[in-house]
C-alpha positions in Angstrom: -6.0 -13.2 -31.2 -6.3 -16.9 -32.0 -5.5 -19.7 -29.5 -1.9 -20.2 -30.7 -1.2 -16.4 -30.3 -2.7 -16.5 -26.8 -0.5 -19.4 -25.9 2.6 -17.7 -27.3 1.8 -14.5 -25.4 1.3 -16.4 -22.2 4.7 -18.2 -22.7 6.5 -14.9 -23.4 5.0 -13.2 -20.3 5.6 -16.1 -17.9 9.1 -16.8 -19.3 10.1 -13.1 -19.0 8.8 -13.0 -15.5 11.0 -15.9 -14.5 14.2 -15.1 -16.5 14.1 -11.4 -17.1 15.5 -12.2 -20.5 14.0 -11.2 -23.9 12.3 -14.1 -25.6 13.5 -15.1 -29.1 11.8 -17.1 -31.7 14.2 -20.1 -31.3 13.0 -21.0 -27.8 9.3 -20.6 -28.9 9.9 -22.9 -31.9 11.1 -25.7 -29.6 8.2 -25.1 -27.2 5.4 -25.0 -29.9 7.0 -27.3 -32.5 6.6 -24.7 -35.2 8.9 -23.4 -37.8 10.9 -20.2 -37.2 9.0 -18.4 -39.9 5.6 -19.3 -38.3 6.8 -18.1 -34.8 8.2 -14.8 -36.3 4.9 -14.2 -38.0 2.9 -14.8 -34.8 5.3 -12.5 -32.9 4.9 -9.8 -35.5 1.1 -10.0 -35.1 1.4 -9.8 -31.3 3.8 -6.8 -31.7 1.4 -5.0 -34.0 -1.4 -5.5 -31.5 0.8 -3.9 -28.9 1.2 -6.9 -26.6 4.9 -7.4 -27.0 7.8 -5.1 -27.8 11.4 -5.2 -28.9 14.1 -5.1 -26.3 16.8 -2.6 -27.2 19.7 -4.9 -26.3 18.7 -8.0 -28.3 16.5 -9.3 -31.0 14.1 -10.9 -28.5 10.7 -9.5 -27.4 9.4 -8.7 -24.0 5.8 -8.1 -22.8 4.5 -4.6 -23.0 2.3 -3.0 -20.4 -0.7 -3.9 -22.6 0.6 -7.5 -22.8 0.7 -7.8 -19.0 -2.8 -6.4 -18.8 -4.1 -8.9 -21.4 -2.3 -11.8 -19.6 -3.9 -10.9 -16.2 -7.4 -10.4 -17.6 -7.5 -13.4 -19.9 -4.7 -15.9 -19.5 -3.6 -16.0 -15.9 -4.9 -18.4 -13.2 -4.1 -17.8 -9.5 -1.4 -20.2 -8.3 -2.3 -22.6 -5.5 -0.2 -22.2 -2.4 2.4 -24.8 -1.6 2.0 -26.7 1.6 5.0 -24.8 3.1 3.5 -21.4 2.2 0.1 -22.3 3.6 1.7 -23.6 6.8 3.5 -20.3 7.4 0.3 -18.3 7.0 -1.9 -20.7 8.9 0.5 -20.4 11.9 -0.2 -16.7 12.0 -4.0 -17.0 11.7 -4.2 -19.8 14.3 -2.2 -17.8 16.9 -5.0 -16.7 19.2 -2.7 -14.4 21.2 -2.4 -12.1 18.2 -4.7 -9.1 17.6 -6.2 -9.0 14.1 -4.0 -6.1 13.0 -0.9 -7.9 14.2 -1.9 -11.0 12.3 -2.4 -9.0 9.1 0.9 -7.3 9.6 2.8 -10.5 10.1 1.1 -12.0 7.0 2.3 -9.3 4.7 5.8 -9.7 6.1 5.6 -13.4 5.1 4.3 -12.4 1.7 7.2 -10.1 1.2 9.7 -12.9 2.2 8.0 -15.3 -0.2 7.8 -13.0 -3.2 10.7 -10.6 -2.7 8.3 -7.7 -3.2 7.3 -4.9 -0.9 4.1 -5.6 1.1 2.0 -2.9 2.8 -0.9 -2.7 5.2 -2.8 0.6 4.9 -5.0 0.3 8.0 -7.6 2.9 8.5 -8.3 4.4 11.9 -11.1 2.3 13.3 -14.2 3.9 14.7 -13.2 2.1 17.9 -10.1 4.3 18.3 -10.3 6.6 21.3 -8.1 9.6 22.1 -5.4 8.6 24.5 -3.2 11.7 24.8 -2.2 14.9 23.1 1.5 15.9 23.5 3.2 19.2 22.6 6.9 19.0 21.9 8.9 22.2 21.4 11.5 21.9 18.7 12.7 25.5 18.7 11.8 28.9 20.1 8.8 29.2 17.7 8.3 25.6 16.5 6.3 22.8 18.0 5.1 19.3 17.1 1.6 18.2 18.1 1.3 14.5 18.7 -2.1 12.8 18.7 -2.2 9.3 20.1 -5.0 6.8 20.3 -5.6 3.8 22.5 -5.0 1.5 19.5 -1.4 2.8 19.2 -1.9 5.1 16.2 0.3 8.2 16.5 0.2 11.2 14.1 2.2 14.3 14.3 1.9 17.8 12.8 4.5 20.6 13.0 3.5 24.3 13.6 5.4 27.6 13.5 4.3 30.1 16.1 4.1 33.8 15.7 5.7 34.4 19.1 7.1 32.6 22.1 4.2 33.5 24.3 1.9 31.2 22.3 4.0 28.2 23.5 2.7 28.4 27.1 -0.9 28.9 26.0 -0.7 25.8 23.7 0.7 23.7 26.5 -2.1 24.9 28.8 -4.7 24.0 26.2 -3.2 20.5 25.7 -3.6 20.0 29.5 -7.2 21.0 29.3 -7.8 18.6 26.3 -6.1 15.7 28.1 -8.2 16.3 31.2 -11.5 16.6 29.3 -11.3 14.6 26.1 -9.1 11.5 26.9 -11.2 8.4 26.1 -13.4 10.2 23.6 -14.0 8.3 20.3 -11.6 9.8 17.8 -14.5 10.7 15.4 -16.1 12.8 18.1 -13.0 14.8 19.2 -13.4 17.6 16.7 -17.0 18.3 17.7 -16.2 18.4 21.4 -13.1 20.5 20.7 -15.4 23.1 19.1 -18.3 23.1 21.5 -16.6 22.2 24.9 -12.9 23.2 24.7 -13.1 26.4 22.7 -15.5 28.2 25.2 -13.2 27.3 28.1 -10.0 28.5 26.4 -11.7 31.6 25.2 -12.0 32.7 28.8 -8.5 31.6 29.9 -6.2 32.3 26.9 -5.6 35.6 25.1 -4.9 34.2 21.7 -7.4 31.4 21.9 -8.4 31.5 18.2 -4.9 30.9 17.1 -4.4 28.1 19.7 -7.7 26.5 18.9 -6.9 26.4 15.2 -3.6 24.6 15.9 -5.4 21.8 17.7 -8.3 21.7 15.2 -5.7 21.4 12.4 -3.9 18.7 14.2 -7.0 16.6 14.7 -8.3 17.2 11.2 -4.9 16.2 9.8 -5.1 13.0 11.9 -8.5 12.2 10.5 -7.6 13.1 6.9 -4.6 10.8 6.9 -6.7 8.2 8.6 -4.1 5.5 8.2 -1.7 3.3 10.1 0.9 2.1 7.6 2.9 -1.0 8.1 5.5 -2.3 5.6 6.8 -5.8 5.0 10.1 -5.9 3.2 10.1 -2.1 2.5 13.3 -2.4 0.4 12.7 -5.8 -1.1 11.5 -4.4 -4.4 14.9 -2.8 -4.9 16.5 -6.2 -5.2 14.7 -6.7 -8.5 16.8 -6.0 -11.6 14.5 -3.2 -12.8 15.8 -1.1 -9.9 19.5 -1.1 -10.6 19.6 2.7 -11.0 20.3 4.8 -7.9 18.1 7.7 -9.0 15.2 5.3 -9.6 15.6 3.7 -6.2 15.8 7.2 -4.6 12.6 8.3 -6.4 10.6 5.3 -5.4 12.0 5.2 -1.8 10.8 8.8 -1.4 7.3 7.9 -2.4 7.2 5.2 0.3 8.0 7.9 2.8 5.4 10.3 1.5 1.9 9.8 3.1 0.2 11.5 0.2 1.7 9.0 -2.3 0.9 6.1 0.0 -2.7 7.3 0.1 -2.8 6.9 -3.7 -2.2 3.1 -3.3 -5.5 2.9 -1.4 -7.5 5.3 -3.6 -9.9 3.5 -6.0 -9.1 0.2 -4.4 -11.3 -3.0 -4.5 -14.7 -3.1 -3.0 -15.7 -4.2 0.5 -16.1 -7.9 -0.3 -12.3 -8.3 -0.8 -12.1 -8.3 -4.5 -8.5 -8.4 -5.6 -7.5 -5.5 -7.9 -4.4 -5.5 -10.1 -3.1 -2.0 -11.2 -0.4 -2.3 -13.8 1.9 0.7 -14.6 -0.2 3.6 -15.7 -3.3 2.1 -14.1 -2.1 3.0 -10.6 -1.7 6.5 -9.3 1.3 5.6 -7.1 4.0 5.1 -9.7 3.9 4.2 -13.5 6.8 1.8 -13.2 5.3 -0.6 -10.7 2.4 -3.0 -10.4 0.2 -2.9 -7.3 -2.0 -5.9 -6.4 -4.3 -5.1 -3.5 -7.3 -6.2 -1.6 -9.5 -4.4 1.0 -10.4 -6.0 4.3 -13.1 -5.1 6.9 -13.5 -7.1 10.0 -14.5 -6.5 13.7 -14.5 -2.7 13.2 -11.1 -2.7 11.6 -10.6 -2.0 7.9 -7.8 -1.3 5.5 -6.0 -2.4 2.4 -3.3 -5.0 1.8 -1.1 -4.1 -1.1 1.8 -5.8 -2.8 4.1 -3.5 -4.8 6.5 -5.0 -7.4 7.8 -4.5 -10.9 5.5 -4.9 -13.8 7.3 -8.2 -14.4 5.5 -9.6 -11.3 4.6 -13.1 -10.5 0.9 -12.2 -10.8 -0.4 -15.8 -10.3 1.5 -16.3 -7.1 0.7 -12.9 -5.5 -3.0 -13.3 -6.4 -3.0 -16.8 -4.9 -1.5 -15.5 -1.7 -4.0 -12.6 -1.4 -6.9 -14.9 -2.1 -5.8 -17.2 0.7 -5.5 -14.3 3.2 -8.9 -13.0 2.0 -10.6 -16.3 2.6 -9.0 -16.7 6.0 -10.3 -13.3 7.1 -13.8 -14.2 5.8 -13.7 -17.3 8.0 -13.1 -15.1 11.0 -16.3 -13.0 10.4 
């Protein structure tokens, strides 16, 4: 691509991001002071390279997924925050009464308001989490829900189907033993103590101790495997974008937001520990091929996780990256 073709591609991408309208040769002629024939020839080259494509409802062109990727890698520059945007975020970081996790949660809520995209904090269970309580909730004659709660306010649940009603009383008794002996234990040590301290005790007091032990072992393992505290900012904001005017598409994406296994895919293969910002466009992310995810990992004071912004492929990349860079730098200043 020569310089003029790069400038034309940049204009097509940024214009489409703002207007959601296909870009015709006429507007580009006025912008670049070139003849219509010249612009059409340049657009034909960009189309042959796979960076733009024809829109089915008009003669204009729109960026392709490859076009967005080239734009992000070679043409985009992060946008500086406005004074108003910066003030909103500074107010959060300077509030000494807020815990770090609360500050991050409030920041992504502000980002969602500013961009109209869905913002997410995927916060891992910190090593500082300690077991606070195990609760057993019957939801039928042979069904229970096991709740695992930590002192950091993280709660996970797992449902089990019992073979018989007698197991219910034994499970409740075991939960009382666990709460008596393991409350206050670092969450990463619970499984080991369950195996070597709790299991020998229940083996002497409970008939079906293997079944009961496995229920609690599964509940704790499930807690650790999920390992996340998920917080949304503007969970439905993305559905205000024109790309999501189909009810089935909205339902499909909304279901993914509710599915922990899909949410885990947002964090998978994320940026490295120094806060590098990673942009995953369409097929590049494992969450959904029709969205872009811009994300950055954080690690501070024993807490770690990922901040992710989910929007259409026609996303204001420069603004979102600018916002995430600001948050990353603010968190580094707190180290």
